[in-house]
C-alpha positions as CSV (number, residue, x, y, z in Angstrom):
1,M,113.8,1.4,63.9
2,P,110.5,-0.6,64.1
3,D,107.8,1.1,62.1
4,M,105.4,2.4,64.8
5,T,102.9,3.3,62.2
6,D,102.6,-0.3,61.0
7,I,102.4,-1.6,64.6
8,L,99.7,0.8,65.6
9,S,97.7,0.3,62.5
10,S,97.1,-3.3,63.5
11,L,96.2,-2.5,67.0
12,P,92.4,-2.0,66.8
13,V,91.9,-5.7,66.2
14,D,95.2,-7.3,67.4
15,M,95.3,-5.6,70.8
16,L,92.3,-7.6,72.0
17,P,92.7,-11.1,73.4
18,S,91.9,-14.0,71.1
19,D,88.7,-14.8,73.1
20,W,87.5,-11.2,73.3
21,R,84.0,-12.1,71.9
22,E,83.4,-14.3,74.9
23,G,84.2,-11.8,77.6
24,L,83.0,-8.4,78.8
25,F,85.4,-5.5,78.5
26,L,85.3,-2.0,79.9
27,G,87.2,0.9,78.5
28,R,87.2,4.5,77.2
29,L,87.1,5.9,73.7
30,D,87.1,9.3,72.2
31,L,84.5,9.3,69.4
32,G,85.2,12.9,68.6
33,E,83.4,14.7,71.5
34,G,85.5,13.5,74.5
35,P,86.1,10.6,76.8
36,T,83.3,8.0,76.6
37,P,83.0,4.9,78.8
38,V,82.2,1.8,76.6
39,L,81.5,-1.9,77.1
40,L,82.5,-4.5,74.5
41,Q,80.4,-7.6,74.4
42,G,79.7,-10.2,71.8
43,G,81.4,-8.3,69.0
44,V,79.5,-5.1,69.7
45,A,80.7,-1.8,71.3
46,Y,78.2,0.1,73.5
47,D,78.4,3.7,74.6
48,M,77.6,3.7,78.3
49,S,77.8,7.4,79.0
50,G,74.0,7.7,79.3
51,A,74.1,5.3,82.2
52,A,77.3,6.7,83.8
53,P,79.4,9.5,82.4
54,T,82.7,8.1,83.7
55,V,84.2,4.7,84.2
56,A,84.3,5.4,88.0
57,D,80.6,6.1,88.0
58,L,80.0,3.0,85.9
59,V,81.9,0.8,88.3
60,D,80.2,2.4,91.3
61,A,76.8,1.7,89.9
62,G,77.7,-1.8,88.8
63,A,76.3,-0.8,85.4
64,F,77.9,-3.6,83.4
65,D,74.8,-4.4,81.4
66,P,75.2,-3.3,77.7
67,A,71.4,-3.1,77.5
68,Q,71.7,0.1,79.5
69,G,73.9,1.7,76.8
70,K,73.7,2.5,73.2
71,A,75.0,0.2,70.5
72,L,77.7,1.9,68.4
73,G,78.4,-0.8,65.9
74,T,80.8,-3.7,65.7
75,V,83.9,-3.5,67.8
76,E,86.1,-3.6,64.7
77,D,84.3,-0.6,63.1
78,V,84.2,1.4,66.2
79,L,87.8,1.0,67.1
80,A,88.9,1.9,63.6
81,R,87.3,5.3,63.9
82,A,87.8,6.1,67.6
83,T,90.8,7.2,69.7
84,L,91.6,4.6,72.3
85,L,92.2,6.1,75.8
86,S,93.4,4.6,79.0
87,P,90.4,2.5,80.3
88,I,90.4,4.2,83.7
89,D,89.6,7.8,84.7
90,L,88.8,9.0,88.3
91,Q,90.3,6.0,90.1
92,C,93.4,6.5,92.3
93,V,96.4,4.8,90.7
94,K,98.3,2.7,93.2
95,A,101.1,0.2,92.7
96,A,102.6,-2.6,94.8
97,G,106.3,-3.0,94.6
98,V,108.8,-5.8,95.4
99,T,106.1,-8.5,95.1
100,F,108.4,-11.1,93.5
101,A,111.7,-12.5,94.8
102,V,113.5,-11.4,91.6
103,S,112.3,-7.8,91.9
104,A,113.3,-7.8,95.6
105,L,116.8,-8.8,94.7
106,E,117.0,-6.2,91.9
107,R,115.9,-3.4,94.3
108,V,118.6,-4.4,96.8
109,I,121.1,-4.4,93.9
110,E,120.0,-0.9,92.9
111,E,120.4,0.2,96.6
112,R,123.9,-1.3,97.0
113,A,125.1,-0.1,93.7
114,R,123.8,3.4,94.6
115,G,121.9,3.6,91.3
116,D,125.1,3.1,89.3
117,A,124.5,0.6,86.5
118,D,128.2,-0.1,86.1
119,K,128.4,-1.6,89.6
120,A,125.2,-3.7,89.4
121,Q,126.6,-6.8,87.8
122,A,129.3,-7.2,90.5
123,V,126.7,-6.8,93.2
124,R,124.1,-9.2,91.5
125,G,126.2,-12.4,91.6
126,G,127.1,-12.4,95.2
127,L,123.6,-11.3,96.4
128,E,121.8,-14.0,94.5
129,E,124.1,-16.6,95.8
130,R,123.7,-15.5,99.4
131,I,120.0,-14.7,99.8
132,G,118.2,-15.5,96.5
133,G,117.0,-18.9,97.5
134,S,116.1,-17.8,101.1
135,I,113.6,-15.1,100.1
136,R,112.0,-17.3,97.4
137,S,111.1,-19.9,100.0
138,V,109.3,-17.9,102.7
139,V,105.8,-16.5,103.0
140,P,105.8,-12.8,103.7
141,G,104.9,-12.0,107.3
142,S,105.3,-15.6,108.5
143,P,107.4,-16.7,111.5
144,E,109.9,-18.2,109.0
145,A,110.2,-14.8,107.3
146,A,110.8,-13.1,110.7
147,A,113.6,-15.7,111.4
148,L,115.1,-15.0,108.0
149,K,115.1,-11.3,108.7
150,A,116.9,-11.8,112.0
151,A,119.5,-13.9,110.3
152,L,120.1,-11.4,107.5
153,I,120.4,-8.5,110.0
154,E,123.0,-10.6,111.8
155,D,124.9,-11.0,108.5
156,G,124.6,-7.3,107.7
157,M,122.5,-8.2,104.6
158,W,119.2,-6.5,105.6
159,S,117.6,-3.9,103.4
160,Q,114.5,-1.7,103.4
161,Y,113.5,-3.6,100.2
162,L,113.7,-7.0,101.9
163,E,111.4,-5.5,104.6
164,V,108.6,-5.1,102.1
165,A,109.5,-8.3,100.3
166,I,109.1,-10.7,103.2
167,G,107.7,-8.5,106.1
168,P,103.9,-8.3,107.0
169,D,103.4,-5.0,105.2
170,A,103.5,-4.7,101.4
171,E,105.0,-1.7,99.6
172,V,102.0,0.2,98.1
173,F,102.5,3.6,96.7
174,T,100.6,6.2,94.6
175,K,101.9,5.8,91.1
176,S,100.2,8.5,89.0
177,P,97.7,11.3,89.4
178,V,94.1,10.8,88.5
179,L,93.5,11.1,84.8
180,S,97.2,11.1,83.9
181,T,97.6,7.5,82.6
182,V,98.0,6.9,78.9
183,G,96.5,4.1,76.9
184,S,97.7,1.6,74.3
185,G,99.2,3.3,71.2
186,A,100.3,6.3,73.2
187,T,103.8,7.6,73.9
188,I,105.3,6.7,77.3
189,G,107.8,9.0,79.1
190,V,111.1,8.4,80.8
191,R,112.8,11.3,82.6
192,S,115.4,13.0,80.3
193,D,117.9,13.0,83.2
194,S,117.6,9.2,83.9
195,H,120.4,6.9,82.6
196,W,119.2,3.6,84.0
197,N,115.6,2.7,83.6
198,N,113.2,0.0,82.3
199,P,109.6,-0.9,81.7
200,E,107.7,-2.9,84.3
201,P,105.0,-5.2,82.6
202,E,102.3,-5.8,85.1
203,I,98.7,-6.9,85.6
204,V,96.5,-4.2,87.0
205,I,93.4,-4.8,89.2
206,L,90.4,-2.5,89.0
207,S,88.3,-2.2,92.2
208,D,85.2,-0.4,93.2
209,A,85.0,2.0,96.1
210,H,84.6,-0.8,98.6
211,G,87.8,-2.6,97.6
212,K,86.0,-5.3,95.6
213,A,88.0,-6.4,92.5
214,V,85.9,-6.1,89.4
215,G,88.3,-6.7,86.6
216,A,91.9,-6.7,85.3
217,T,94.0,-5.1,82.6
218,L,97.7,-4.6,81.7
219,G,100.0,-1.8,82.7
220,N,103.5,-0.4,82.4
221,D,104.8,1.0,85.6
222,V,107.8,2.7,84.0
223,N,110.7,2.7,86.5
224,L,113.9,4.8,86.9
225,R,116.5,2.5,88.5
226,D,119.1,5.1,89.0
227,F,116.8,7.5,90.9
228,E,115.3,4.9,93.2
229,G,118.7,3.2,93.7
230,R,120.3,6.5,94.9
231,S,117.6,6.8,97.6
232,A,114.2,5.3,98.3
233,L,113.1,8.8,99.1
234,L,113.3,9.5,95.3
235,L,110.5,7.0,94.6
236,G,108.2,9.9,93.6
237,K,110.6,11.1,91.0
238,A,111.4,7.6,89.9
239,K,107.7,6.7,89.4
240,D,105.6,9.8,88.7
241,N,106.5,11.7,85.6
242,N,104.7,12.9,82.5
243,A,103.4,9.8,80.5
244,S,105.2,7.4,82.8
245,C,102.2,5.2,83.4
246,S,100.3,3.3,80.7
247,V,97.2,1.1,81.2
248,G,95.1,-0.9,78.8
249,P,93.9,-1.7,76.3
250,F,90.6,-2.6,78.1
251,V,89.6,-3.9,81.5
252,R,88.4,-7.4,81.3
253,L,85.6,-7.6,83.8
254,F,85.4,-10.6,86.1
255,D,82.7,-13.2,85.3
256,A,82.2,-16.9,85.3
257,G,84.7,-17.2,82.4
258,Y,87.4,-15.0,83.8
259,T,88.2,-14.7,87.5
260,V,91.0,-13.7,90.0
261,A,92.3,-17.2,89.6
262,D,93.0,-16.5,86.0
263,V,95.0,-13.4,87.1
264,E,97.0,-15.5,89.6
265,N,98.0,-18.0,86.9
266,A,98.6,-15.5,84.0
267,Q,101.7,-15.1,82.0
268,V,102.7,-11.5,81.1
269,L,105.0,-11.2,78.1
270,L,107.3,-8.3,77.3
271,R,109.0,-7.3,74.0
272,I,111.2,-4.3,73.5
273,E,112.3,-3.3,70.0
274,G,114.9,-0.6,69.9
275,P,115.7,1.9,67.2
276,E,119.2,0.4,66.7
277,G,117.8,-3.1,66.1
278,F,118.0,-4.2,69.8
279,L,115.5,-6.9,70.9
280,L,114.7,-7.9,74.4
281,E,112.0,-10.4,75.3
282,G,110.9,-11.5,78.8
283,E,108.0,-12.7,80.8
284,S,106.4,-12.4,84.2
285,R,104.6,-15.4,85.7
286,M,102.0,-14.4,88.2
287,S,102.2,-17.8,89.8
288,E,105.5,-16.7,91.4
289,I,104.0,-13.6,93.1
290,S,104.7,-13.6,96.8
291,R,101.5,-12.0,98.0
292,P,98.0,-12.9,96.6
293,P,96.5,-10.0,94.5
294,L,93.5,-9.7,96.8
295,D,95.7,-9.4,99.8
296,L,97.5,-6.5,98.1
297,L,94.2,-4.9,97.4
298,R,93.1,-5.4,101.0
299,Q,96.2,-3.6,102.2
300,C,95.2,-0.6,100.0
301,F,91.9,-0.3,101.8
302,S,92.9,-1.3,105.3
303,E,93.3,2.3,106.6
304,H,92.1,4.4,103.6
305,Q,89.0,5.1,101.6
306,Y,88.8,5.6,97.8
307,P,85.3,6.8,96.8
308,D,86.1,6.6,93.1
309,G,87.8,3.2,93.4
310,V,91.4,2.1,92.8
311,V,93.5,0.6,90.1
312,L,96.4,-1.4,91.6
313,F,99.5,-2.5,89.7
314,L,100.5,-5.9,91.2
315,G,104.2,-5.8,90.5
316,T,106.4,-7.7,88.1
317,L,108.8,-10.7,88.0
318,F,110.6,-9.2,85.1
319,A,114.0,-7.4,85.8
320,P,115.9,-6.6,82.6
321,T,119.6,-7.6,83.0
322,Q,120.4,-8.2,79.3
323,D,123.3,-5.9,78.2
324,R,122.4,-3.3,75.7
325,D,125.3,-1.0,75.1
326,A,128.3,-2.3,77.0
327,P,129.1,-5.5,78.9
328,G,127.9,-5.4,82.5
329,R,125.7,-2.3,82.1
330,G,122.4,-4.1,81.6
331,F,119.4,-2.6,80.0
332,T,118.1,1.0,79.8
333,H,115.6,2.6,77.5
334,K,116.4,4.6,74.3
335,V,114.0,7.1,72.7
336,G,112.1,5.3,70.1
337,D,111.9,1.9,71.9
338,V,108.6,0.1,71.2
339,V,107.4,-1.7,74.3
340,T,104.8,-4.4,73.8
341,I,103.2,-6.0,76.9
342,S,100.7,-8.9,76.4
343,S,98.8,-11.6,78.1
344,D,96.6,-14.1,76.3
345,R,93.3,-13.2,78.0
346,L,93.9,-9.5,78.5
347,G,95.3,-8.5,75.1
348,T,98.2,-6.2,74.2
349,L,99.4,-2.9,75.4
350,V,101.8,-1.1,73.0
351,N,103.7,2.1,73.6
352,T,106.7,4.0,72.2
353,V,109.2,5.6,74.4
354,A,110.1,9.4,74.5
355,T,111.4,11.6,77.3
356,S,108.8,12.9,79.7
357,R,109.7,16.4,78.5
358,D,109.0,15.5,74.8
359,A,105.9,13.2,75.4
360,P,102.5,14.9,74.8
361,A,101.8,17.1,77.8
362,W,99.0,16.0,80.2
363,E,96.4,18.7,79.9
364,T,93.0,17.0,80.7
365,G,92.6,17.1,84.4
366,I,89.4,16.7,86.5
367,S,88.1,20.2,85.9
368,A,88.5,19.8,82.2
369,L,86.8,16.4,82.2
370,Y,83.8,17.7,84.0
371,R,83.5,20.8,81.7
372,N,83.5,18.5,78.8
373,L,80.9,16.2,80.3
374,A,78.7,19.2,81.1
375,A,79.0,20.6,77.6
376,R,77.8,17.2,76.3
377,G,74.8,17.2,78.6
378,L,76.0,14.2,80.5
379,I,76.1,15.9,83.9
380,G,74.6,19.0,85.4
381,A,75.0,20.4,88.9
382,K,78.2,18.5,89.6
383,A,79.9,20.2,86.6
384,D,78.5,23.6,87.5
385,A,80.1,23.4,90.9
386,L,83.5,22.5,89.6
387,A,83.6,24.9,86.6
């Protein structure tokens, strides 16, 4: 089994991208008192809690000037003595699904196999041959996409997953409750009764309350293929479980040196190291996404408001089909897997897999957060009203 202690001991420095001294990064640390929003700039970490007690407040105020905070020391020294938390707090956690042609095919495979991994390989070959090229070549919502839909319906090949893959409306769902996400170095959870599941390495956009994208980070949208394959109505159970959503390590804020265009051209790498010596590596190329990231964000806000902002998972090209235990059964997680997700300008997100029952329980909700902030003198009347 990979030595998780060794992997995590190198995280404080190695989790940051190689050009981290040139960017502006937003995150949360626990320095011994509780969650603290921080900015990293020019090799120095700044405590921003005096300017804004939460990341959501910091984004709302646009308080991205480290001069408004308190210098804590060098980034290396601060990370060595702090606990790294998920870089988000009060934002609503949303996710877009079926945003790549490969993921669309895999969802249709799950549906036709009824969540049975043993049947997936047989379905996969025929489906790729019949519709793979077609859905790669059309723009979602276009007249060409509508014509393809009509043809696939005529052939008896239509699926609810193809509707969101090439139709006008993207699949956007709520992934995880506020404050329930875990950060880099934490345990991630897979339901104990799932037998076909996988990580989903994704780029995650952070937006303010008005739907403006302010930065990007990495995420793992852990997925249960057996549950969702049995019925799309089980999406909630497939996606929202204890410790099933990791985000981090930090949000890279958009500036002249890092923009949405960098997100659209990013490469996201995945590495899974299993306790039995299994190794799986893959990648997701954002250039192959079928819907622009800002269009997905726009669809979040088209009929809804999010006063504390949104973090939006953009989906993944990666679909693990490499056999692990038996020929034709593909990949599924084992307890003890170490999952490393990386992108050269966003850094590295590392987590180890447990069941959701055995992962550390989520205990710090909104009320607990505000009691902590009040006890530290960071807020007053708001905390009194919630306590």
